[in-house]
C-alpha positions in Angstrom: 22.6 203.0 -106.3 24.6 204.8 -108.4 24.6 204.8 -112.0 27.6 204.0 -114.0 27.7 203.0 -117.5 30.8 201.4 -118.8 31.9 201.7 -122.4 32.9 199.2 -125.1 33.8 195.9 -123.6 34.0 196.8 -120.2 31.6 195.8 -117.3 30.8 197.4 -113.8 30.9 194.8 -110.8 29.8 194.9 -107.4 32.2 192.8 -105.4 30.6 190.2 -102.9 30.9 191.2 -99.2 33.9 190.1 -97.4 33.6 187.2 -95.3 34.7 187.6 -91.5 34.6 184.0 -90.7 36.6 181.4 -92.5 35.5 178.1 -94.0 36.6 176.3 -90.6 34.5 178.8 -88.4 37.6 181.1 -87.3 36.5 184.7 -86.9 39.2 187.0 -89.0 40.5 190.2 -88.0 40.1 193.0 -90.5 43.5 192.8 -91.9 43.2 188.8 -92.4 40.1 189.3 -94.2 40.8 188.6 -98.2 38.7 190.3 -100.5 36.3 187.7 -102.7 36.8 187.2 -106.3 33.2 186.9 -106.9 30.5 189.7 -107.9 27.4 190.6 -109.5 27.4 192.5 -112.8 25.6 195.9 -112.4 26.1 197.2 -116.1 28.0 196.2 -119.2 29.1 198.3 -122.2 28.1 198.2 -125.8 30.8 195.3 -126.8 34.0 195.2 -128.7 34.8 196.2 -132.3 36.7 194.1 -134.4 39.4 194.7 -136.7 36.8 194.8 -139.8 34.7 197.1 -137.7 31.9 194.8 -136.7 30.5 195.0 -133.1 30.9 191.7 -131.2 28.1 191.7 -128.5 28.8 191.1 -124.7 28.4 187.6 -123.4 27.4 189.1 -119.9 24.3 191.0 -118.8 23.6 192.8 -115.6 22.5 190.6 -112.9 25.1 187.7 -113.8 27.4 186.4 -110.7 30.8 186.0 -111.9 34.2 184.9 -110.8 37.2 186.8 -111.5 41.0 187.0 -111.2 42.7 188.6 -108.0 44.3 191.5 -110.0 41.4 191.9 -112.5 40.1 195.6 -113.2 40.2 198.8 -111.5 38.5 199.8 -108.4 36.3 203.1 -108.5 34.2 204.8 -106.1 31.1 206.5 -107.2 28.7 208.4 -104.6 30.5 206.2 -102.0 29.7 203.0 -103.5 32.7 200.6 -104.7 32.7 199.2 -108.2 35.3 197.3 -110.1 35.5 198.1 -114.0 37.0 195.4 -116.0 37.3 194.1 -119.4 34.9 191.1 -120.2 38.0 189.0 -121.2 39.2 189.2 -117.3 36.1 187.3 -116.4 37.0 183.7 -115.4 33.5 182.3 -115.3 29.7 182.7 -114.6 28.4 181.3 -111.6 24.9 179.6 -111.8 
């Protein structure tokens, strides 16, 4: 696995695999498959600085399963692996 280290309040996420079968059992073609909005955090930055210069630590950690918005983050490819780099505030929730 490639090593990517986000900075400040950003996280690197590996998106879950696309599902080619709908909830009703219908097999979907490649163009009809919607990318999932769930993934696993692979790396986190050091945190965000406040206006007073204090470091606010991150709430997430590597290995957390998360849900994020449709347009969250920026997709990047490193050594043929796709990641989404996003700010922590773009995360909608942690899956348990």
